[in-house]
N, C-alpha and C positions, 0 to 999 in steps of 0.2 A: 717548559718547552717540549716539543713534541718527542724529541729523543734526548737521551742522557748526554750531557756534555761536561767538559773539564776545563778548568781555568787555572792560572797561575797568578799570584799577586806579590808585589814586593812594596815594602814601605821604607822610605828614607828616614833616618833618625833626625830629630832636631826640635827646635822650639818654635816652629812656625805653624801655619795652618795645616790641618790634617790632610794627608794624601795617601792614596792607596795605589800601588803599582803592580804590573804583571810582567813577568819575564819568561823567556824560553830556556829550558835546560835540557841538555842531552845526556849528562852523566847521571848515574844513579843518584838520587837525592841523598845528601849527607844529612846529619843531624842539623836541624834548623831551629832558629829561634821563632816562636810563634808570632804570627801577624802579617803573613803574606802568601801569595801564590805564585809559583814560578812554573814556566813551561818546561818542555823537554830539552832545551838545548843550552840555556845558560842559568845563571843563578836567578832566584826570584827576589824580589825586594818589594816589600810594602812599607811606604814611609808614612809615619805619623808625625805630624808637627804638633808640638804642644806649647805653644805660648799659651797654652790652654787647650789645644786639640791636637789629636794624632793624625798621621797620615799613612795610608797604605798603598804600597807599590806593588804590582804583580808583574812577574816575568812573562816573557813572551808566549805563553799559551793564552794570552788575552786576559785581561782582568784577573789573572791569577798568578801565582809564583811557583815555580817549580823547584827542583833540587838546587841548591846553591852551590857555587864554587867554593871548594875547601878553604876555610879560613876566612871567608867573606861573610860579614854580617849583613842580615837583610836590613836595608835602610828603612823599610816601612814597618818595622816591628815595634810593637808598643811594650814598654816596661811595665812591671806591676804598678809602679808609682803613677805612670801616665794613666793607666787604665783606671786606678782608684780615684784620681783627680777628674778624669772624664765622667766617670759614673756619678760622683757627687754633684757635679755641674748639672748633669742630665736630670737627676732626681729632682734637684731644686727647681729647675726650668719646668719640667713636666708638672710638678705640684702647683707651680704658680699659674701655668697656662691651661691645664685640664679642668676648667670650670665648665659648668653646665652649658654655657653658651659658646665654649671653644673646644668642645669634644670633637674628636676626628669624625669627619662624615663617613657614611657607609661606603661611598665611592670617592677616591681621591685621583683626580685626573691631573697628571704631570705634563706640562707641555715640554717638549724636547726640541732643542735647537741643535742641529748637527752642523759642525763646522768641518768641512773636508779640506784638510791642509795637504797641498801637494807641492812638489818641487817642479813639476811639469804637467801639462794637461793631458796626461797619459795614465792608463791604469798602473803601469809599472812606476810611474812617478807619484802614485798616491791618490789619483783622481778616480775614485770608486764610482760606479754607476748608481743611479737612483734605485735600481731594483734591489742592490745590496742594503741600502739604507732602510727601504721599506720592509725588507725581510727581517732586519735587526729589530725594528719596532714590533714586528709580529712576534719575534722570539721573546722579547721582554714582556709582552702581554700574556704570552702562554705561560712563561716561567713564574711570573707574579700572579697570574690569575689561577695558579694551581692546576694548570691543564697538562702538566707533564708528569703528575704523580705526587706532588708536594702539597702543602696546605695553601689554601687561596688567601690572597691578601686583597685589600680594598684599592691597591694601586693599579691605575691604568695609564698607559703612555700614549701621548698624542703627538704626532710630528707637527711641530709649529712652523719650522722654517729649516731650509738647507742653505748654508752659506759655503760657496767654494772660493778658496783663496790660494793662489800660487805664490808661494814665498820660498824659493830655494835657499834663502839665508836663514830660514827657521829649521832646516834639515841637517841631520835628523833631530826629531823633537826629543830633548832630554828632560828627565824629571828634574824639577827645581833649577833648570838652566835659565840663563838670561833670555834665551830664545822663547822658552815656555812662558815666562813671565810677561815678555813683550807681547806674545800671542794672545794670552788671556786678557791682558790689559786692553788691547784693541778690540777684541772680539766679543768678550763675554756680555750676555744680555740678560734682562729679567731679574726677578727677585730670588729669594732663597728657595722657592718652590719650582723654579725653572731649572730643568736639567740641561746644562750645556755639555754636549758630548763632542770631543774633538777626535778626529781620525787622521792617521798619517803614518809615516815611517818612523818608527821610535829608535832611539839609541840604546845602547847597553843590553841589546837582546831582550828588551821588555815587551810584554804583551799588553800592558796597560797599567794605569794607576787611577786613584781617585782621592778626593779629599773627604774627610768626615764632615759632618754638619758642625757648624760653629756658632757661637753666640752672636758674633759679629760677622756678617756676610762681607767677604772680600772678593776681589777679581779672580782669586786663585780657585774658587769654588768650582767643581765640575769633574768630569771623568774624561781620561785620555785613554784611546785603545788603538792597537795596531790596526790599520785599515783592512789588512787580509785576514783578520780574525773575525770579521763580520761573515754572516752566512753567505757561503758561495766563495769565500776567500781561498787563499792558497796555503794559509799556515796550519796545515794538518798536523796533529789532530785537534787543533784549536780553530777550526773553521766553521763552527756552527753558531757563533754569535754569543757563547756563554761567557766570553771574557768580559763583555759589556755586563751581562747579567750579574757576574761576580763583583765587578767594580761599582755597579750601581747599588749592590748590597751594602758596600762600605759607604757610600753616599747617603744611604738611608740609615747609617749607624750600626751596621753589623760588623763584628770582628771575624777573624778567621775562625774556623772550628777547632784549629789547634793553638789558639791563643792561650798562653799559660800552661800549655802541656798538660800533664797529668796532675797538676796541683792546683789548689785553690778553685775559684769560680769559672776559670777558663774563659769562654766567650761570653759569659754573663747570661746564657740562655739555659734554662733548666732541662729541656728535652733534646738537647744535642749531646751525645756521649763525649766524654773527654777523649782528646786525641794527643799523642805524645809529639808528634811531628807531621809536617805535611804529607799528604799521600799523592803519588804520581801514577799516571796510567790508570788502572782500575783493579787495585789489589783486594779482590773479594775476600771477605773473612779475616782481614787484618785487624789485629787488636794491640795497640801500643800501650794501652793503660790497663793492664790485666787486673789490678786491684780496684778497678772501677767498673760499674755496669755498662754493658753494651759494647758492641764492635765499633771500630772507627767509622764515623760518618762519612765515608768515601763518595756516596752519592749527593752529598750536600753541596749547593752552589758555592759556599764559602770555603771549600777545601781547594786543593791544587790539582785535582784529577783531570783527565781529559774531558773534552765536551761530551762525548758520547757516554761517559760514566756518571756525570752529574745531572741530576734532574729534579731536586727538591729543596724547598725551604720547609722548616717545621713551624707548627703552630706558635712555639715560643719565640722563634725568630720574626714571625709576622707581628706578634704583639710588640716586640722591642722596636720594629721599624715604625710601627704606628706611634709608639710613645716618642721615638725620636723625631717624627714628623711634627707632632704636636709641640714638642719642646723647642725645635729649632726652625722648621720650614713652614709651618702653617701660619698664615697671616690673614 
């Protein structure tokens, strides 16, 4: 993206399809379990469901999770056992599918279907203008194209359709709620390689959430973000569109940079320094894992910092996303 941005994410715990969420948090971030991003006003939650796959939920700074409320467990956090299970499955699927004729193409174009969910046909009711949607697609292409300062990826996003739905009975949209399940069952279209992006007013102070890729495609697959987190929105400092950038990262198989804290393989990416807990705001020079090399990756899209602070994916994250695409979404 052209400027640095920050996101929050939260994940609900459970044994269902993977989901990533974002929440807003206002208080200073307490110690958090790795796996989500939360915004500045509420707790963050990234939910991973594992009936085989994790879910990540981000709190209200859009697609990220911010500081969590004291004593509250991030619902989108993956346990070490869930990560191990998911990594084994991904390795096996990638080995089976990454043959000479199924290698990832140099350019991967992802069709995006945007579902604008509103409770009334007004901006305040969630009915955002087309200009914000177009700007969000541009932000995704900048971020994943490496044009904001990070490593370039082969992913390109192309708006395929905008569907506007006025359903006050679906408001506010809650993660893993009956309303969300009904919404996705009625609206989701396309195969595993189609990004279904839902916008609206979210419950629980969340910025957004996302599913992780799964072996079996379900109607749950997709990304949900707070409407006003899109570029030009009112959710400052999460109004530059990076909540979607963060959540789409989960959709493409990335964990939070603080997954696993200072122990083990963390986010399973070798070139992202270990991080003991989510970062909020833009704490330059922070180092929560002093026995490990590198400062905290606060500028990474998969942390919980503000939109203006985050601006990069690493080469290792790009490689992981491509492997995840081949293993789960390429057909």
